[in-house]
C-alpha positions as CSV (number, residue, x, y, z in Angstrom):
1,X,1.7,1.0,13.6
2,X,-0.2,-0.7,10.9
3,X,-0.3,-1.1,7.1
4,X,-3.0,-0.7,4.5
5,X,-5.2,1.6,6.6
6,X,-7.7,-1.1,7.5
7,X,-11.0,0.3,8.9
8,X,-10.3,-0.8,12.5
9,X,-7.2,1.4,12.6
10,X,-9.3,4.4,13.2
11,X,-11.6,2.7,15.7
12,X,-9.0,1.4,18.2
13,X,-7.7,3.3,21.2
14,X,-5.3,4.9,20.6
15,X,-6.2,5.2,17.0
16,X,-3.5,3.4,14.9
17,X,-1.0,5.2,12.7
18,X,-0.8,3.4,9.4
19,X,0.7,3.4,5.9
20,X,-1.8,3.4,3.1
21,X,-0.8,1.6,-0.1
22,X,-2.4,2.0,-3.5
23,X,-3.8,-1.5,-3.5
24,X,-6.0,-1.1,-6.7
25,X,-3.1,0.3,-8.7
26,X,-0.8,-2.4,-7.4
27,X,-3.2,-5.1,-8.5
28,X,-3.7,-3.5,-11.9
29,X,0.0,-3.3,-12.4
30,X,0.5,-7.0,-11.4
31,X,-2.1,-8.1,-13.9
32,X,-0.4,-6.0,-16.6
33,X,2.9,-7.6,-15.7
34,X,1.5,-11.1,-15.9
35,X,-0.1,-10.4,-19.3
36,X,3.3,-9.1,-20.6
37,X,5.0,-12.3,-19.2
38,X,2.5,-14.5,-21.0
39,X,3.3,-12.6,-24.3
40,X,7.0,-13.0,-23.7
41,X,7.5,-9.2,-23.2
42,X,10.0,-7.7,-20.8
43,X,8.7,-6.9,-17.4
44,X,10.4,-4.4,-15.1
45,X,12.0,-6.0,-12.1
46,X,10.9,-3.3,-9.7
47,X,8.1,-0.7,-9.5
48,X,7.9,2.0,-6.9
49,X,4.4,3.4,-6.0
50,X,3.6,6.2,-3.6
51,X,2.4,5.4,-0.1
52,X,0.7,7.7,2.4
53,X,1.5,8.0,6.1
54,X,-1.7,8.5,8.1
55,X,-0.6,9.7,11.5
56,X,-3.0,9.0,14.4
57,X,-2.8,8.9,18.2
58,X,-0.5,5.9,18.3
59,X,2.4,8.1,17.0
60,X,3.9,10.9,19.0
61,X,6.4,13.2,17.5
62,X,7.1,15.3,20.4
């Protein structure tokens, strides 16, 4: 199993099940938090973002 759904995950044999994270949203949020820190504003300690499970041949459920 992999993470971030890199391109090679769908090219291997068996194809690799992976978890896809919202990288662009994560980066945007990180920059917003840094900007708030610089301004002395309160920054949340934790942020939960949705992930997507992409099942491929490396995972068998049955």
